[in-house]
mmCIF file as Biopython writes it, N, C-alpha, C and O atoms, coordinates in Angstrom:
data_model
#
loop_
_atom_site.group_PDB
_atom_site.id
_atom_site.type_symbol
_atom_site.label_atom_id
_atom_site.label_alt_id
_atom_site.label_comp_id
_atom_site.label_asym_id
_atom_site.label_entity_id
_atom_site.label_seq_id
_atom_site.pdbx_PDB_ins_code
_atom_site.Cartn_x
_atom_site.Cartn_y
_atom_site.Cartn_z
_atom_site.occupancy
_atom_site.B_iso_or_equiv
_atom_site.auth_seq_id
_atom_site.auth_asym_id
_atom_site.pdbx_PDB_model_num
ATOM 1   N N  . MET A ? 1  ? 1.054  0.344   14.430  1.0 0.0 1  A 1 
ATOM 2   C CA . MET A ? 1  ? 1.790  0.342   15.792  1.0 0.0 1  A 1 
ATOM 3   C C  . MET A ? 1  ? 3.396  1.328   15.308  1.0 0.0 1  A 1 
ATOM 4   O O  . MET A ? 1  ? 3.794  2.451   15.616  1.0 0.0 1  A 1 
ATOM 5   N N  . LEU A ? 2  ? 3.960  0.227   14.435  1.0 0.0 2  A 1 
ATOM 6   C CA . LEU A ? 2  ? 5.135  0.446   14.282  1.0 0.0 2  A 1 
ATOM 7   C C  . LEU A ? 2  ? 5.107  1.642   13.135  1.0 0.0 2  A 1 
ATOM 8   O O  . LEU A ? 2  ? 6.161  2.181   12.797  1.0 0.0 2  A 1 
ATOM 9   N N  . HIS A ? 3  ? 3.692  2.063   12.495  1.0 0.0 3  A 1 
ATOM 10  C CA . HIS A ? 3  ? 3.901  3.087   11.311  1.0 0.0 3  A 1 
ATOM 11  C C  . HIS A ? 3  ? 3.816  3.917   12.276  1.0 0.0 3  A 1 
ATOM 12  O O  . HIS A ? 3  ? 4.737  4.731   12.214  1.0 0.0 3  A 1 
ATOM 13  N N  . GLU A ? 4  ? 3.116  4.086   13.159  1.0 0.0 4  A 1 
ATOM 14  C CA . GLU A ? 4  ? 2.780  5.392   14.437  1.0 0.0 4  A 1 
ATOM 15  C C  . GLU A ? 4  ? 4.547  5.808   15.300  1.0 0.0 4  A 1 
ATOM 16  O O  . GLU A ? 4  ? 4.857  6.869   15.843  1.0 0.0 4  A 1 
ATOM 17  N N  . GLN A ? 5  ? 5.234  4.795   15.169  1.0 0.0 5  A 1 
ATOM 18  C CA . GLN A ? 5  ? 6.172  4.444   16.087  1.0 0.0 5  A 1 
ATOM 19  C C  . GLN A ? 5  ? 7.316  5.439   15.015  1.0 0.0 5  A 1 
ATOM 20  O O  . GLN A ? 5  ? 7.855  6.391   15.580  1.0 0.0 5  A 1 
ATOM 21  N N  . ILE A ? 6  ? 7.564  5.265   13.914  1.0 0.0 6  A 1 
ATOM 22  C CA . ILE A ? 6  ? 8.577  5.754   12.531  1.0 0.0 6  A 1 
ATOM 23  C C  . ILE A ? 6  ? 8.189  7.268   12.502  1.0 0.0 6  A 1 
ATOM 24  O O  . ILE A ? 6  ? 9.097  8.093   12.406  1.0 0.0 6  A 1 
ATOM 25  N N  . ASP A ? 7  ? 6.768  7.715   12.587  1.0 0.0 7  A 1 
ATOM 26  C CA . ASP A ? 7  ? 6.104  9.237   12.193  1.0 0.0 7  A 1 
ATOM 27  C C  . ASP A ? 7  ? 6.495  9.984   13.293  1.0 0.0 7  A 1 
ATOM 28  O O  . ASP A ? 7  ? 6.855  11.142  13.080  1.0 0.0 7  A 1 
ATOM 29  N N  . GLN A ? 8  ? 6.498  9.452   14.700  1.0 0.0 8  A 1 
ATOM 30  C CA . GLN A ? 8  ? 6.901  10.018  15.685  1.0 0.0 8  A 1 
ATOM 31  C C  . GLN A ? 8  ? 8.239  10.522  15.436  1.0 0.0 8  A 1 
ATOM 32  O O  . GLN A ? 8  ? 8.478  11.714  15.626  1.0 0.0 8  A 1 
ATOM 33  N N  . ARG A ? 9  ? 9.354  9.522   14.927  1.0 0.0 9  A 1 
ATOM 34  C CA . ARG A ? 9  ? 10.563 10.091  14.823  1.0 0.0 9  A 1 
ATOM 35  C C  . ARG A ? 9  ? 11.045 10.569  13.406  1.0 0.0 9  A 1 
ATOM 36  O O  . ARG A ? 9  ? 11.987 11.351  13.532  1.0 0.0 9  A 1 
ATOM 37  N N  . TYR A ? 10 ? 10.803 10.416  12.499  1.0 0.0 10 A 1 
ATOM 38  C CA . TYR A ? 10 ? 11.099 10.955  10.890  1.0 0.0 10 A 1 
ATOM 39  C C  . TYR A ? 10 ? 10.072 11.726  10.213  1.0 0.0 10 A 1 
ATOM 40  O O  . TYR A ? 10 ? 9.067  11.965  10.882  1.0 0.0 10 A 1 
ATOM 41  N N  . ASP A ? 11 ? 10.111 12.091  9.221   1.0 0.0 11 A 1 
ATOM 42  C CA . ASP A ? 11 ? 9.810  13.203  8.108   1.0 0.0 11 A 1 
ATOM 43  C C  . ASP A ? 11 ? 9.431  12.015  7.168   1.0 0.0 11 A 1 
ATOM 44  O O  . ASP A ? 11 ? 10.243 11.407  6.472   1.0 0.0 11 A 1 
ATOM 45  N N  . CYS A ? 12 ? 8.507  11.843  7.217   1.0 0.0 12 A 1 
ATOM 46  C CA . CYS A ? 12 ? 8.409  10.435  5.797   1.0 0.0 12 A 1 
ATOM 47  C C  . CYS A ? 12 ? 6.894  10.489  4.957   1.0 0.0 12 A 1 
ATOM 48  O O  . CYS A ? 12 ? 5.876  10.961  5.462   1.0 0.0 12 A 1 
ATOM 49  N N  . THR A ? 13 ? 6.955  10.015  3.835   1.0 0.0 13 A 1 
ATOM 50  C CA . THR A ? 13 ? 6.327  10.100  2.731   1.0 0.0 13 A 1 
ATOM 51  C C  . THR A ? 13 ? 6.484  8.284   2.609   1.0 0.0 13 A 1 
ATOM 52  O O  . THR A ? 13 ? 7.355  7.441   2.398   1.0 0.0 13 A 1 
ATOM 53  N N  . TRP A ? 14 ? 4.697  8.392   2.961   1.0 0.0 14 A 1 
ATOM 54  C CA . TRP A ? 14 ? 4.495  6.890   2.817   1.0 0.0 14 A 1 
ATOM 55  C C  . TRP A ? 14 ? 3.953  6.531   1.694   1.0 0.0 14 A 1 
ATOM 56  O O  . TRP A ? 14 ? 2.895  7.030   1.312   1.0 0.0 14 A 1 
ATOM 57  N N  . LEU A ? 15 ? 4.519  5.737   1.105   1.0 0.0 15 A 1 
ATOM 58  C CA . LEU A ? 15 ? 3.910  4.965   -0.441  1.0 0.0 15 A 1 
ATOM 59  C C  . LEU A ? 15 ? 2.685  3.610   -0.159  1.0 0.0 15 A 1 
ATOM 60  O O  . LEU A ? 15 ? 2.548  3.092   0.949   1.0 0.0 15 A 1 
ATOM 61  N N  . PRO A ? 16 ? 2.130  3.329   -1.005  1.0 0.0 16 A 1 
ATOM 62  C CA . PRO A ? 16 ? 1.532  2.003   -0.677  1.0 0.0 16 A 1 
ATOM 63  C C  . PRO A ? 16 ? 2.184  0.877   -0.242  1.0 0.0 16 A 1 
ATOM 64  O O  . PRO A ? 16 ? 3.388  0.660   -0.381  1.0 0.0 16 A 1 
ATOM 65  N N  . GLU A ? 17 ? 1.269  0.066   0.356   1.0 0.0 17 A 1 
ATOM 66  C CA . GLU A ? 17 ? 1.825  -0.916  0.737   1.0 0.0 17 A 1 
ATOM 67  C C  . GLU A ? 17 ? 1.450  -1.900  -0.329  1.0 0.0 17 A 1 
ATOM 68  O O  . GLU A ? 17 ? 0.745  -1.902  -1.338  1.0 0.0 17 A 1 
ATOM 69  N N  . GLY A ? 18 ? 2.337  -2.860  0.422   1.0 0.0 18 A 1 
ATOM 70  C CA . GLY A ? 18 ? 2.444  -4.142  -1.223  1.0 0.0 18 A 1 
ATOM 71  C C  . GLY A ? 18 ? 2.845  -5.534  -0.500  1.0 0.0 18 A 1 
ATOM 72  O O  . GLY A ? 18 ? 3.280  -5.703  0.639   1.0 0.0 18 A 1 
ATOM 73  N N  . PRO A ? 19 ? 2.534  -6.578  -1.625  1.0 0.0 19 A 1 
ATOM 74  C CA . PRO A ? 19 ? 3.003  -7.836  -1.096  1.0 0.0 19 A 1 
ATOM 75  C C  . PRO A ? 19 ? 4.303  -7.713  -1.156  1.0 0.0 19 A 1 
ATOM 76  O O  . PRO A ? 19 ? 4.965  -6.842  -1.720  1.0 0.0 19 A 1 
ATOM 77  N N  . MET A ? 20 ? 4.764  -8.948  -0.331  1.0 0.0 20 A 1 
ATOM 78  C CA . MET A ? 20 ? 6.303  -9.392  -0.504  1.0 0.0 20 A 1 
ATOM 79  C C  . MET A ? 20 ? 6.174  -11.047 -0.759  1.0 0.0 20 A 1 
ATOM 80  O O  . MET A ? 20 ? 5.222  -11.798 -0.545  1.0 0.0 20 A 1 
ATOM 81  N N  . SER A ? 21 ? 7.563  -11.327 -1.322  1.0 0.0 21 A 1 
ATOM 82  C CA . SER A ? 21 ? 7.529  -12.438 -1.638  1.0 0.0 21 A 1 
ATOM 83  C C  . SER A ? 21 ? 6.996  -13.936 -0.895  1.0 0.0 21 A 1 
ATOM 84  O O  . SER A ? 21 ? 7.088  -14.014 0.330   1.0 0.0 21 A 1 
ATOM 85  N N  . LEU A ? 22 ? 6.626  -14.715 -1.419  1.0 0.0 22 A 1 
ATOM 86  C CA . LEU A ? 22 ? 6.112  -15.912 -0.528  1.0 0.0 22 A 1 
ATOM 87  C C  . LEU A ? 22 ? 7.137  -16.549 -0.121  1.0 0.0 22 A 1 
ATOM 88  O O  . LEU A ? 22 ? 6.945  -17.086 0.970   1.0 0.0 22 A 1 
ATOM 89  N N  . VAL A ? 23 ? 8.624  -16.778 -0.761  1.0 0.0 23 A 1 
ATOM 90  C CA . VAL A ? 23 ? 9.824  -16.901 -0.098  1.0 0.0 23 A 1 
ATOM 91  C C  . VAL A ? 23 ? 9.778  -16.471 1.254   1.0 0.0 23 A 1 
ATOM 92  O O  . VAL A ? 23 ? 9.258  -17.198 2.101   1.0 0.0 23 A 1 
ATOM 93  N N  . LEU A ? 24 ? 10.121 -15.696 1.462   1.0 0.0 24 A 1 
ATOM 94  C CA . LEU A ? 24 ? 10.330 -14.341 2.447   1.0 0.0 24 A 1 
ATOM 95  C C  . LEU A ? 24 ? 9.143  -14.788 3.371   1.0 0.0 24 A 1 
ATOM 96  O O  . LEU A ? 24 ? 9.656  -15.172 4.422   1.0 0.0 24 A 1 
ATOM 97  N N  . GLY A ? 25 ? 7.838  -14.900 3.431   1.0 0.0 25 A 1 
ATOM 98  C CA . GLY A ? 25 ? 6.777  -15.464 3.835   1.0 0.0 25 A 1 
ATOM 99  C C  . GLY A ? 25 ? 7.328  -16.650 4.312   1.0 0.0 25 A 1 
ATOM 100 O O  . GLY A ? 25 ? 7.725  -16.746 5.474   1.0 0.0 25 A 1 
ATOM 101 N N  . GLY A ? 26 ? 7.386  -17.599 3.476   1.0 0.0 26 A 1 
ATOM 102 C CA . GLY A ? 26 ? 7.927  -19.119 3.573   1.0 0.0 26 A 1 
ATOM 103 C C  . GLY A ? 26 ? 8.838  -19.345 4.800   1.0 0.0 26 A 1 
ATOM 104 O O  . GLY A ? 26 ? 8.859  -20.331 5.537   1.0 0.0 26 A 1 
ATOM 105 N N  . HIS A ? 27 ? 9.583  -18.229 4.861   1.0 0.0 27 A 1 
ATOM 106 C CA . HIS A ? 27 ? 11.062 -18.600 5.853   1.0 0.0 27 A 1 
ATOM 107 C C  . HIS A ? 27 ? 10.680 -17.897 7.354   1.0 0.0 27 A 1 
ATOM 108 O O  . HIS A ? 27 ? 11.159 -18.386 8.377   1.0 0.0 27 A 1 
ATOM 109 N N  . THR A ? 28 ? 9.740  -16.654 7.413   1.0 0.0 28 A 1 
ATOM 110 C CA . THR A ? 28 ? 9.428  -15.938 8.473   1.0 0.0 28 A 1 
ATOM 111 C C  . THR A ? 28 ? 8.297  -16.075 9.126   1.0 0.0 28 A 1 
ATOM 112 O O  . THR A ? 28 ? 8.153  -15.834 10.325  1.0 0.0 28 A 1 
ATOM 113 N N  . GLY A ? 29 ? 7.259  -16.554 8.200   1.0 0.0 29 A 1 
ATOM 114 C CA . GLY A ? 29 ? 5.782  -16.654 8.788   1.0 0.0 29 A 1 
ATOM 115 C C  . GLY A ? 29 ? 4.778  -15.636 8.772   1.0 0.0 29 A 1 
ATOM 116 O O  . GLY A ? 29 ? 5.146  -14.505 8.452   1.0 0.0 29 A 1 
ATOM 117 N N  . PRO A ? 30 ? 3.677  -15.813 9.036   1.0 0.0 30 A 1 
ATOM 118 C CA . PRO A ? 30 ? 3.062  -14.613 8.992   1.0 0.0 30 A 1 
ATOM 119 C C  . PRO A ? 30 ? 3.067  -13.627 9.180   1.0 0.0 30 A 1 
ATOM 120 O O  . PRO A ? 30 ? 2.301  -12.872 8.581   1.0 0.0 30 A 1 
ATOM 121 N N  . SER A ? 31 ? 3.806  -13.262 9.960   1.0 0.0 31 A 1 
ATOM 122 C CA . SER A ? 31 ? 3.613  -12.113 10.878  1.0 0.0 31 A 1 
ATOM 123 C C  . SER A ? 31 ? 5.007  -11.040 10.862  1.0 0.0 31 A 1 
ATOM 124 O O  . SER A ? 31 ? 5.246  -10.055 11.561  1.0 0.0 31 A 1 
ATOM 125 N N  . MET A ? 32 ? 5.864  -11.740 9.661   1.0 0.0 32 A 1 
ATOM 126 C CA . MET A ? 32 ? 6.482  -10.961 9.050   1.0 0.0 32 A 1 
ATOM 127 C C  . MET A ? 32 ? 6.018  -9.499  8.599   1.0 0.0 32 A 1 
ATOM 128 O O  . MET A ? 32 ? 4.947  -9.269  8.038   1.0 0.0 32 A 1 
ATOM 129 N N  . VAL A ? 33 ? 7.214  -8.319  9.008   1.0 0.0 33 A 1 
ATOM 130 C CA . VAL A ? 33 ? 6.975  -6.806  8.679   1.0 0.0 33 A 1 
ATOM 131 C C  . VAL A ? 33 ? 8.026  -6.516  8.306   1.0 0.0 33 A 1 
ATOM 132 O O  . VAL A ? 33 ? 8.976  -6.808  9.032   1.0 0.0 33 A 1 
ATOM 133 N N  . GLY A ? 34 ? 8.330  -5.663  6.723   1.0 0.0 34 A 1 
ATOM 134 C CA . GLY A ? 34 ? 9.115  -5.121  6.673   1.0 0.0 34 A 1 
ATOM 135 C C  . GLY A ? 34 ? 8.902  -3.718  6.099   1.0 0.0 34 A 1 
ATOM 136 O O  . GLY A ? 34 ? 7.860  -3.220  5.671   1.0 0.0 34 A 1 
ATOM 137 N N  . ILE A ? 35 ? 10.272 -3.135  6.199   1.0 0.0 35 A 1 
ATOM 138 C CA . ILE A ? 35 ? 10.534 -1.364  5.872   1.0 0.0 35 A 1 
ATOM 139 C C  . ILE A ? 35 ? 11.355 -1.185  5.039   1.0 0.0 35 A 1 
ATOM 140 O O  . ILE A ? 35 ? 12.490 -1.562  5.330   1.0 0.0 35 A 1 
ATOM 141 N N  . ALA A ? 36 ? 11.158 -0.602  3.793   1.0 0.0 36 A 1 
ATOM 142 C CA . ALA A ? 36 ? 12.214 0.151   2.768   1.0 0.0 36 A 1 
ATOM 143 C C  . ALA A ? 36 ? 12.050 1.400   2.761   1.0 0.0 36 A 1 
ATOM 144 O O  . ALA A ? 36 ? 10.986 2.008   2.637   1.0 0.0 36 A 1 
ATOM 145 N N  . TYR A ? 37 ? 13.317 1.904   2.923   1.0 0.0 37 A 1 
ATOM 146 C CA . TYR A ? 37 ? 13.722 3.412   3.165   1.0 0.0 37 A 1 
ATOM 147 C C  . TYR A ? 37 ? 14.705 4.116   2.188   1.0 0.0 37 A 1 
ATOM 148 O O  . TYR A ? 37 ? 15.836 3.723   1.903   1.0 0.0 37 A 1 
ATOM 149 N N  . ALA A ? 38 ? 14.059 5.254   1.712   1.0 0.0 38 A 1 
ATOM 150 C CA . ALA A ? 38 ? 15.333 5.878   0.455   1.0 0.0 38 A 1 
ATOM 151 C C  . ALA A ? 38 ? 14.906 7.197   0.307   1.0 0.0 38 A 1 
ATOM 152 O O  . ALA A ? 38 ? 13.757 7.591   0.507   1.0 0.0 38 A 1 
ATOM 153 N N  . SER A ? 39 ? 15.851 7.865   -0.044  1.0 0.0 39 A 1 
ATOM 154 C CA . SER A ? 39 ? 15.228 9.123   -0.833  1.0 0.0 39 A 1 
ATOM 155 C C  . SER A ? 39 ? 13.995 9.399   -1.351  1.0 0.0 39 A 1 
ATOM 156 O O  . SER A ? 39 ? 13.635 8.274   -1.697  1.0 0.0 39 A 1 
ATOM 157 N N  . LEU A ? 40 ? 12.884 10.334  -1.706  1.0 0.0 40 A 1 
ATOM 158 C CA . LEU A ? 40 ? 12.135 10.337  -2.180  1.0 0.0 40 A 1 
ATOM 159 C C  . LEU A ? 40 ? 12.304 9.969   -3.882  1.0 0.0 40 A 1 
ATOM 160 O O  . LEU A ? 40 ? 11.517 9.359   -4.605  1.0 0.0 40 A 1 
ATOM 161 N N  . ASP A ? 41 ? 13.088 10.331  -4.079  1.0 0.0 41 A 1 
ATOM 162 C CA . ASP A ? 41 ? 13.482 10.565  -5.746  1.0 0.0 41 A 1 
ATOM 163 C C  . ASP A ? 41 ? 13.999 9.483   -6.016  1.0 0.0 41 A 1 
ATOM 164 O O  . ASP A ? 41 ? 14.251 9.337   -7.212  1.0 0.0 41 A 1 
ATOM 165 N N  . VAL A ? 42 ? 14.458 8.010   -4.834  1.0 0.0 42 A 1 
ATOM 166 C CA . VAL A ? 42 ? 14.319 6.461   -5.516  1.0 0.0 42 A 1 
ATOM 167 C C  . VAL A ? 42 ? 13.152 6.070   -6.083  1.0 0.0 42 A 1 
ATOM 168 O O  . VAL A ? 42 ? 13.025 5.254   -6.997  1.0 0.0 42 A 1 
ATOM 169 N N  . PHE A ? 43 ? 12.383 6.616   -5.570  1.0 0.0 43 A 1 
ATOM 170 C CA . PHE A ? 43 ? 11.039 5.940   -5.574  1.0 0.0 43 A 1 
ATOM 171 C C  . PHE A ? 43 ? 10.361 6.561   -6.877  1.0 0.0 43 A 1 
ATOM 172 O O  . PHE A ? 43 ? 9.455  5.809   -7.237  1.0 0.0 43 A 1 
ATOM 173 N N  . SER A ? 44 ? 10.490 7.723   -7.745  1.0 0.0 44 A 1 
ATOM 174 C CA . SER A ? 44 ? 10.252 8.427   -8.702  1.0 0.0 44 A 1 
ATOM 175 C C  . SER A ? 44 ? 9.795  7.625   -9.504  1.0 0.0 44 A 1 
ATOM 176 O O  . SER A ? 44 ? 9.107  8.396   -10.173 1.0 0.0 44 A 1 
ATOM 177 N N  . ASP A ? 45 ? 9.603  6.290   -10.112 1.0 0.0 45 A 1 
ATOM 178 C CA . ASP A ? 45 ? 9.496  5.756   -11.202 1.0 0.0 45 A 1 
ATOM 179 C C  . ASP A ? 45 ? 8.441  5.039   -10.448 1.0 0.0 45 A 1 
ATOM 180 O O  . ASP A ? 45 ? 8.009  4.306   -11.338 1.0 0.0 45 A 1 
ATOM 181 N N  . ILE A ? 46 ? 7.925  4.839   -9.665  1.0 0.0 46 A 1 
ATOM 182 C CA . ILE A ? 46 ? 6.823  4.028   -9.236  1.0 0.0 46 A 1 
ATOM 183 C C  . ILE A ? 46 ? 5.510  4.681   -9.355  1.0 0.0 46 A 1 
ATOM 184 O O  . ILE A ? 46 ? 5.405  5.820   -8.901  1.0 0.0 46 A 1 
ATOM 185 N N  . PRO A ? 47 ? 4.428  4.077   -9.939  1.0 0.0 47 A 1 
ATOM 186 C CA . PRO A ? 47 ? 3.420  4.673   -10.132 1.0 0.0 47 A 1 
ATOM 187 C C  . PRO A ? 47 ? 2.351  4.899   -8.431  1.0 0.0 47 A 1 
ATOM 188 O O  . PRO A ? 47 ? 1.275  5.495   -8.453  1.0 0.0 47 A 1 
#
């Protein structure tokens, strides 16, 4: 649902989803959602 809302407002290039730190999950619980954003060139080194 969050993905759809962002797509409606912004022109995004989505990268694969990945796991988050266990420490973050331990402090926020299993329902935590995180999003990172930057210019596409910042992510150029990520395979």
